[in-house]
Every structure is written in structure tokens, then in C-alpha cells.
N, C-alpha and C positions, 0 to 999 in steps of 0.2 A: 140455542137460547134456552135454559133451564131456572128453575124455581126450588129452593130448597128448604123445609121446615121439619120439624120434629113434633110428635104428639107421644109422650110418655113411653119414650125411648124406643118410637117408632119413625124411621127417617120416611119422608115422601119428597120424590122427585116429579115435579110437574113440567112437563114440558110446555113451553112458555111462548108459544107465537100463534094467538089463537087467530089474529087476521089471514093466518095462512093454513088451517086446521091444524096445527102443530106438525107441519110438514118437517120430515128430516134433513139437514141440510150436514155435509162434512163436518163443518165447525161444530155442530150440535152434538154431533155423535164424539167428536174429541172431549168436550166438554161433558159428556156423560160420562164415556171410560173414567175420566180425571177424577170425577167426584166418586166413582162407584172404587175407584182405589182407593180414594182416601175413607172412606164409608168402610171396607172390607176389615179395617186392624182397629175400627172405631167401638170400643167396649160400650159404650153409654149406648149406641146403636142395636138393637136386638133383632129386629126385620126392617125390612124394606118394601115401598109401596110406589109403584110407577103408575101415575095419572097425567091427564092431558087438561090444558087449562081451556075452560071454554066449554062448548059444544061437540068438541071432537077428541077422541084419544089419539089419533095420530092419524095423518092422511097418505103416508108414504113419502117416498122422493119429493123433494123441494122442485115445483118447476123450472125454476132458473136454472138448479144444477142440473135437470135430467136435460134443457135443451145443452148444457156443454157438457154433458156428454159424448154429443154426436164427434167434438175435436178431439174427444181423447184418445191418445195413444194406447196400444194393448200393454205397453210398461203399467201405463199411469191408470187402465182400467181395472187390471191385476192390484196396483196398490189400493184402489178405493175399495174394492170387493174385499180386501184383506182388512182393511179398516173397519169396515160392517162386521164382518165375520169375528174379529175381535170383540165388538162392544158386544154380541151376541152370546159370546162362549164366558165372557166376563160375568155377563147377567148369567147365565145357567151356571156358571161355575161358583158363584158368589155364596160366601160359606154362611151366610143367613137366609131365610125364608123369603122370598121375592114375590108380589103378589102384584097383579096388573089389575087395577081399578078403570075397567073399560067404560069411560063414561058416555061415550060416543063411538061415531066409524071408528073402526081400525082396518085400516085398507093396504094392501101390499106390506111396505117394508114396516107401517105400524102394527099391520097383524102378526107380522114376523116378533117385531117387539113383545107384543103380548105372549106369545107362543112360547118362546124361550123361558118366560117367568113361570117358577112352579104352581103359582095357582093364579085364575082368572076370575075375577068377579065382575061381572056385566051389568050397568044398567038397563033392565027388562026390557023399557021402553025406547029407548037412544040408542042401545049399542047395534053395532052393525060387524061384520066380518068379512074380508074376501083378500083373496091372494088374486090380485087382479093383472100381474103381471103379463102374463102370459096374452092378455089383449093386447099388450104393444109391442108383442114380437121379444118380450124378454122372457128371462125362464127365474123362476124363485128358488133357485139352486141352494143356496147355503141355508133358509129357511126351510126346505125340504126335510133337511134332517132332523132337526127337532120336533118339527108336526108330525112325520111317521113315528117318532118315538112316543109320542103324546098320544096319538089316537089310532093309529096303525095305518098299515099302507092304502087299504082299501077306502078309508075315508079319506084319507090324504089326496089319494090320487084323485077323487072326486072333485075335490077342491080346488087342487093344483091345475087340474089339466081344464077344468071348465070354467075358473076364473069367475065362479058365481059370488053374488055378495048375499052374507044368509044374514038372517036376525038373530037376537040374541038367544031365543028360544029355540033354535034348530042347532046353533052351537053349541047350547048345553044339553039338547039332545043325542049329540054326537060325540060329546066328550069334551070337547075343546075348553069350554065353558065351565066352573066347577060350581059355580054358585050367581041366582040373578038376584037383582037387588033394586030396590027403588033410588037408593042413594049407592052408589057405587063405591064412594070413598068412604063414607061413612060403615057400612058396611064392611070392607076391608079394613078398617083400624079397628072393628070390633072382633075379625076374625084373627088380625095378625096378634093383639092384644091376649087372647086366647090359646095360640100356637106358640108365643114365646115364652108360657108360662112353664113350658116342656124345659128341659135342659139343654143349656146352649150347646153343650159338648154334642149331647145325642142328637140333637137336631142335624149339628155340621155332619155328625158323622154318617146318619140315616141318607141326609141330602147325597152323600158322596156315592152310599152305595148303591140309591137308586139311578144315580146317573151313570154310573160304569157297569153293573153286573149284568145287563143287559148285552153289553158288548162281550162278555167272556162265554167259552163254553163252560158245560155246567160243572167239570171239574175245578177249573180256574175260579169259575163262579163262588164256589163251596170253600176254596181254599183261600180266597182273597176275604169273604166273609167269617171264616173262623179268626183271621187277622184281625180283623174288627171288633169283634166279639172282645179278644183277648183284649185290645187296649182300650175297649169302653168300660171293661171291668177294673182297671187300673185306673179310672180317672176319680176325682174327688167327687163329682156329679154322682157317680155311682155308690160311692160309699156314704155319700150323705141319704140318698134318696131311698137306699136299701135298708138303713138303720130307723130313717122316718118309717117306710113302711112294715118294718118286722115289728117297730114299737107299736105303730097301729093295731097290729094284729093280735101283739100281746094284750093290750088293752080289751081286746074285742073278745077272747077267749076267756078272760077273767071276769068280763060281766061288767066292763067299765065302761 
């Protein structure tokens, strides 16, 4: 169950099940993937914010759903895990900036949901983060991939193996959170408005580079980035941006 709205070209997806602390259910995951795929090619949407309705961001898996897991066959468990992984990949590879406005606790799968976003802006007083799966005999396997990329193996190891819940200030200190705010959603809108003033094409290609180059050896990374540079120089955004930049510098040199 989600709510969707826009604000000055910024899409806002709200997890909308506050009575269950916005817990994830397979149906919600399918709905989110469908919405994300719709927004991918919507030129009116320049950036995206994920947040939670009420006092929680996302408390992880729905308890009724967790109870059903006990009766799942291995094949059904694999399909279920694959569905969540596809949601995370859809967000991670989304061609526009994605910001998690963490307004309250982001726990287990909810913390994973925030982790796959490009940026996390957290309520400095109410946000909490924790990968608590290990406490119930589960393994936070899928999200570990993204968390290690975000904060490094050492810090990820501490969070994933301890199941510790940390506050927003500690999450900021270890690099999980990018910004602390009194109002996470308001700050996220302001942050995204500034971000999307940059070239759409450059934002998309830069995100693509960041996501991929760490998986390559240095030679392959260099060759890949040469191709990206070549592509970027042939875009309309570059031609227009370069002309504006050169025009401004010409005026400065002429004392105007």
C-alpha cells in the first residue's frame, strides 16, 4: 500500500500502512516495482523520494507475512527473495536520483530499502537504523551487497552481525546517512530540488558510473569511463552547458 504525489517535478512515494509501521508485504513490493517502472520513463519526474506515512519509515517485513514464511517451500522462498531483490535493484538502478527521507525507524528490510537509495536524509531525533534479521535466525544477505558498497565491509560487518539498532547521529557518523534534519521530508525535497538543477543526462550517467566502476578492474574501469565521457560530450546537455559556461567566462574577461 503506497501513496504517490509530486512536488515541483519530484516524485514522492510514501509507504502507507502506518498502523503496521509501514511493514513490507509482498503485495506492497509488487506495487512499488510497478510504480517505479512507470516513473522510470516519466520525463516530468526529475528525482524521487521514498518515505513513510506516520511515525515510521519501514519496520521491515509484515508480521503476518513472516508467519506465512514458515510454510513456504524452498522454491517459493526463492521466488519471494527474488521479488525483494528486484525491488532493491530497481531502486538502485533507477536512472534518476532517489532519496530516502527516513522519518522514523528503518529496521531490517526497511533499513535495506533506505540503503539502496542514492542518499539518506534522516530525522535527527526519530530515525533509527538496524539490520535485525540475525536476531531471528535470518540472514540479511541481499541488502548486505548494497550496504558494503555504501559504507565498507568493516562497518557493514558490525551492523549486519550484531543486529544493533543505531540512532540517526551514529548512522551519520559511519556514513550510512548523508544528512540529518528536523523534518526529513522537507529537507529531502529541498535537497532534491538542488540536485535536479544539474543536467538530467549527466546525473543518469554519473549514477551509472558510480554503480558499476567498483565492480571492474582498473583497466576495464578506465575504458568504461572513456566511453561514458565520449557519450556525454555528444549530448545536447553538454553542448548547451558548455556554451553557457564559455559565454559567462567571456563576459568576465571583458569586464562585464
